[in-house]
C-alpha positions as CSV (number, residue, x, y, z in Angstrom):
1,M,66.7,56.6,-21.0
2,R,68.5,55.7,-17.8
3,I,66.1,58.0,-15.9
4,R,63.1,56.1,-17.4
5,R,64.6,52.7,-16.2
6,V,65.1,54.1,-12.8
7,L,61.5,55.5,-12.7
8,A,60.2,52.1,-14.0
9,A,62.1,50.2,-11.4
10,A,60.8,52.4,-8.6
11,A,57.3,52.1,-9.7
12,T,57.6,48.4,-10.1
13,L,59.2,48.3,-6.5
14,L,56.4,50.3,-5.1
15,L,53.7,48.1,-6.8
16,V,55.0,44.9,-5.6
17,A,55.5,46.4,-2.0
18,G,51.9,47.9,-2.0
19,C,50.2,44.6,-3.3
20,S,52.2,42.2,-1.1
21,Q,50.8,40.7,1.9
22,T,51.9,38.0,4.4
23,V,49.2,35.4,5.1
24,Q,49.6,33.2,8.4
25,G,48.8,29.6,8.4
26,T,49.4,26.4,6.6
27,P,48.2,26.1,2.8
28,R,45.8,23.3,2.1
29,P,44.2,22.2,-1.2
30,A,40.5,23.4,-1.6
31,S,39.2,19.8,-1.2
32,F,40.8,19.4,2.1
33,G,38.1,18.3,4.6
34,G,38.9,20.9,7.4
35,S,36.5,22.7,9.5
36,G,36.1,25.8,7.1
37,G,33.7,25.9,4.2
38,R,31.3,23.2,5.5
39,E,28.2,25.0,4.5
40,F,29.3,24.6,0.7
41,T,29.8,20.9,0.9
42,D,26.3,19.9,-0.4
43,L,25.9,23.0,-2.5
44,L,24.8,21.3,-5.7
45,T,23.6,17.9,-4.6
46,E,19.9,18.9,-4.8
47,C,20.4,18.5,-8.7
48,D,21.0,14.9,-8.0
49,A,17.8,14.4,-6.0
50,V,16.5,12.4,-9.1
51,S,18.9,10.6,-11.3
52,D,19.3,11.4,-15.0
53,D,18.0,7.9,-15.9
54,Q,14.9,8.5,-13.9
55,I,14.3,12.0,-15.5
56,R,14.7,10.4,-18.9
57,E,12.4,7.5,-18.3
58,T,9.8,9.8,-16.6
59,T,9.5,12.1,-19.6
60,G,9.8,9.2,-22.2
61,A,13.0,10.6,-23.7
62,D,15.8,8.7,-25.2
63,A,18.7,11.0,-24.3
64,I,19.5,13.5,-21.6
65,A,22.0,16.3,-21.2
66,R,22.7,18.3,-18.2
67,G,22.4,22.0,-18.3
68,F,22.7,24.7,-15.8
69,F,23.2,23.7,-12.1
70,G,22.7,26.1,-9.2
71,A,19.6,27.2,-7.3
72,I,17.6,25.9,-10.3
73,C,18.7,22.6,-12.3
74,R,18.0,22.1,-16.0
75,W,18.1,19.3,-18.4
76,D,17.6,19.1,-22.2
77,L,16.2,15.8,-23.2
78,V,15.3,14.3,-26.8
79,G,12.9,11.5,-27.5
80,S,9.9,10.6,-29.7
81,A,8.1,13.7,-28.5
82,G,10.9,15.9,-29.7
83,T,12.7,18.1,-27.3
84,V,11.8,18.3,-23.6
85,K,13.1,20.8,-21.2
86,V,13.1,20.0,-17.5
87,T,13.7,22.4,-14.6
88,F,14.2,21.5,-10.9
89,N,14.2,24.1,-8.0
90,W,14.8,23.8,-4.3
91,F,14.3,26.7,-2.1
92,E,15.3,26.2,1.3
93,S,13.4,29.0,2.8
94,G,10.5,29.0,0.3
95,T,7.0,28.3,0.9
96,L,3.9,26.9,-1.0
97,A,2.1,30.1,-0.4
98,A,4.7,32.0,-2.0
99,E,5.2,29.7,-4.8
100,R,1.3,30.0,-5.4
101,A,1.4,33.6,-5.3
102,A,4.2,33.9,-7.9
103,D,2.3,31.4,-10.2
104,E,-0.9,33.3,-9.9
105,T,0.7,36.6,-10.4
106,M,2.0,35.0,-13.8
107,M,-1.6,34.1,-14.7
108,Y,-0.9,30.4,-14.3
109,T,-3.7,28.0,-13.6
110,V,-3.0,26.7,-10.0
111,T,-4.6,23.7,-8.5
112,D,-4.2,21.8,-5.2
113,T,-2.8,18.5,-5.4
114,T,-0.6,16.1,-3.0
115,V,2.7,14.3,-3.4
116,Q,3.0,11.5,-0.9
117,G,0.4,13.0,1.3
118,R,2.1,16.4,1.4
119,K,0.4,19.6,0.2
120,A,1.5,20.5,-3.4
121,I,0.4,22.6,-6.1
122,Q,0.3,22.0,-10.0
123,A,0.6,25.0,-12.2
124,Q,0.2,25.5,-15.9
125,R,0.3,28.4,-18.2
126,P,-2.9,29.4,-20.0
127,D,-3.6,27.6,-23.3
128,D,-0.4,25.6,-23.0
129,S,-0.8,21.8,-22.5
130,A,2.7,21.0,-23.4
131,S,4.2,22.2,-20.0
132,C,3.3,21.7,-16.4
133,G,4.8,22.2,-13.0
134,V,4.3,20.7,-9.7
135,S,5.8,22.2,-6.4
136,A,5.7,20.6,-2.9
137,G,6.9,21.0,0.6
138,A,10.5,19.5,0.7
139,D,11.5,16.7,3.3
140,R,13.5,19.0,5.1
141,D,13.0,23.0,5.0
142,G,11.3,24.8,2.0
143,I,9.8,23.7,-1.2
144,F,11.0,22.0,-4.5
145,G,9.5,22.0,-7.8
146,W,9.7,20.3,-11.2
147,W,8.7,22.0,-14.4
148,V,8.3,19.8,-17.7
149,Q,8.0,21.3,-21.0
150,Y,7.5,19.5,-24.3
151,R,7.3,20.9,-27.6
152,P,3.8,22.1,-28.3
153,D,3.7,21.0,-31.8
154,A,4.6,17.4,-31.2
155,A,2.5,14.6,-29.7
156,H,3.8,14.3,-26.0
157,P,2.9,12.6,-22.8
158,D,1.0,14.6,-20.1
159,P,3.5,17.0,-18.5
160,C,1.7,17.4,-15.3
161,Q,2.1,13.6,-14.9
162,A,5.7,13.7,-15.7
163,A,6.3,16.6,-13.1
164,A,4.1,14.7,-10.5
165,K,6.2,11.5,-10.9
166,L,9.5,13.6,-10.6
167,A,8.1,15.3,-7.4
168,D,7.3,11.7,-6.0
169,L,10.7,10.5,-6.8
170,T,12.2,13.5,-5.1
171,L,10.5,12.9,-1.9
172,N,11.2,9.1,-2.0
173,L,15.0,9.8,-2.3
174,S,15.3,12.8,0.3
175,R,14.0,10.7,3.2
């Protein structure tokens, strides 16, 4: 029994010694405004390009719930047209040509349009009048897009009009 305790203590000592490390510097909280990590400061601010109230009003919904936020932002809404799903993306290195190619690969109907004078595209799935997306060149680099999807079995507003309005609001706020 004593040998086991000695072996266990030796193993623990080796484990602690092998995993320990001294780090030089002064500890700071993650929110400290120092020079490191600046590239992540505005990581998710793209999702706030249009306010929740503006999204709700544009889609004709009564209530909104934020969903996943990352490279693609999602909201679930509920209103007289039933459930509405809204998606926003902002790809800093994206192009309209690449977006068009992706939409056409998925057999979407793609048409040219403009948003505040900028080239844009509108995309719809075949035989799906309940959903639509609009992508445009961003105010800075890349492209952004909105996708609005109503329930196909409920009366609903025009999803292309809603996606175009959200794109218009995005450019207004990103100037």
